[in-house]
Every structure is written in C-alpha cells, then in structure tokens.
C-alpha positions in Angstrom: 125.7 135.1 105.6 123.5 137.4 103.6 125.3 140.6 102.7 124.0 143.8 101.1 126.5 146.0 99.3 125.5 149.6 98.7 127.6 151.8 96.4 126.9 154.1 93.5 130.0 152.9 91.7 129.3 149.8 89.7 132.9 148.6 89.8 133.0 148.7 93.6 129.8 146.7 93.8 131.1 144.2 91.4 134.4 143.8 93.2 132.8 143.4 96.6 130.2 141.0 95.2 132.8 138.8 93.6 135.0 138.6 96.7 132.1 138.0 99.1 130.5 135.3 96.8 133.9 133.6 96.5 134.0 133.3 100.3 130.6 131.7 100.3 128.2 134.6 101.1 124.9 135.4 99.5 125.2 138.9 98.1 122.6 141.5 97.1 123.7 144.8 95.6 122.1 148.3 95.6 123.1 151.5 93.8 121.2 153.9 96.0 119.9 154.4 99.5 116.3 153.9 98.4 117.1 150.6 96.8 119.1 149.6 99.9 116.3 150.3 102.3 113.9 148.2 100.2 116.4 145.3 100.2 116.9 145.6 104.0 113.1 145.5 104.5 112.6 142.6 102.1 115.6 140.4 103.0 117.1 139.1 106.2 120.5 140.9 105.8 123.3 140.0 108.2 126.0 142.5 107.0 125.7 145.8 105.3 128.6 147.3 103.3 127.8 150.9 102.4 129.6 153.9 100.8 129.3 157.3 102.5 129.3 159.6 99.5 126.5 158.8 97.1 124.3 161.1 94.9 120.9 162.0 96.3 120.8 160.4 99.8 124.2 159.4 101.2 125.5 156.6 103.4 124.9 158.7 106.6 121.2 158.8 105.7 121.2 155.1 105.2 122.8 154.5 108.6 120.1 156.6 110.3 117.4 154.5 108.5 119.1 151.2 109.3 119.0 151.8 113.0 115.2 151.7 112.8 115.2 148.4 110.9 117.2 146.0 112.9 119.5 145.7 115.9 121.4 142.7 114.7 122.7 144.1 111.5 126.5 144.5 111.2 127.5 147.6 109.3 130.8 148.3 107.4 131.2 151.8 106.1 133.5 151.8 103.0 134.7 155.2 101.9 137.8 157.1 100.7 136.8 159.9 103.1 137.1 158.2 106.5 139.1 160.2 108.9 140.6 158.8 112.1 137.9 160.8 114.0 135.2 159.2 111.9 136.7 155.7 112.4 136.7 156.2 116.2 133.0 157.4 116.1 132.0 154.4 114.0 133.7 152.0 116.4 132.0 153.7 119.3 128.6 153.0 117.6 129.5 149.4 116.9 130.2 149.9 113.2 133.2 148.9 111.2 135.0 151.0 108.6 137.1 150.2 105.5 139.0 153.0 103.9 139.0 153.0 100.0 141.0 151.9 98.2 141.4 148.7 100.3 143.1 145.4 99.6 141.3 142.1 99.5 143.1 141.1 102.7 141.7 144.2 104.5 138.2 143.3 103.3 138.6 139.7 104.5 139.9 140.8 107.9 137.0 143.3 108.4 134.5 140.6 107.4 136.0 138.2 109.9 135.7 140.8 112.6 132.0 141.3 111.7 131.3 137.6 111.8 133.0 137.0 115.1 130.8 139.7 116.9 
C-alpha cells in the first residue's frame, strides 16, 4: 500500500516511515498540510497518517481538504491531544486514531484495521 505520513516533527515522520517500510509499504512523507495536499493530488495514496497540531494549517484543515480529494482514502489521526470524545467522532466519520506516544504494536494494529476495511 502507498502511505502518506504528515507530521511537522521529523522524528515522528522518520519513525513511521521506517516501521511502515519494514512492513512492506511504500511511504511518502510531508512536513506540512500544503506539501501533503500536493502529494495526495500527485500520488495514489491508500492510507494517510496525519498529526493534528501543526504550524500554519493543522491536521483538521487537511482532513477537510482530503474529503474533497478521494473517498477511498483511509485516514489515521496521530496526536497526543486525542480525547475520548474526539476518538468517538473520528470513528463515526470512518477515521482511525492513534494517541501519541504509541507503541509499535499499536501502530501495527491500527494499520491492520485500516487494511481490512
């Protein structure tokens, strides 16, 4: 699967990229919403991992823009600021969430859920 990882923190992008590549996925990374939208338009992305809190435009802005781009995209919101209410709202919208910091096993389980849908 082709995965886009969007996070302003380089270490988070690096960690996700390494894990996802190790599991056989093609990975593209982006440090901003602008860069992410360009990658979504230029590539056939299957799964999007995005942070919520980023400088300039945030992950919520990206989620709004994503809904216009494709219906088949699976989205995982990764953030330290996910509340139980937010998690419920994400699930109701067909999104997945992963609360930072997360373990490799949690990442793998979330990825498996995405791929099985």
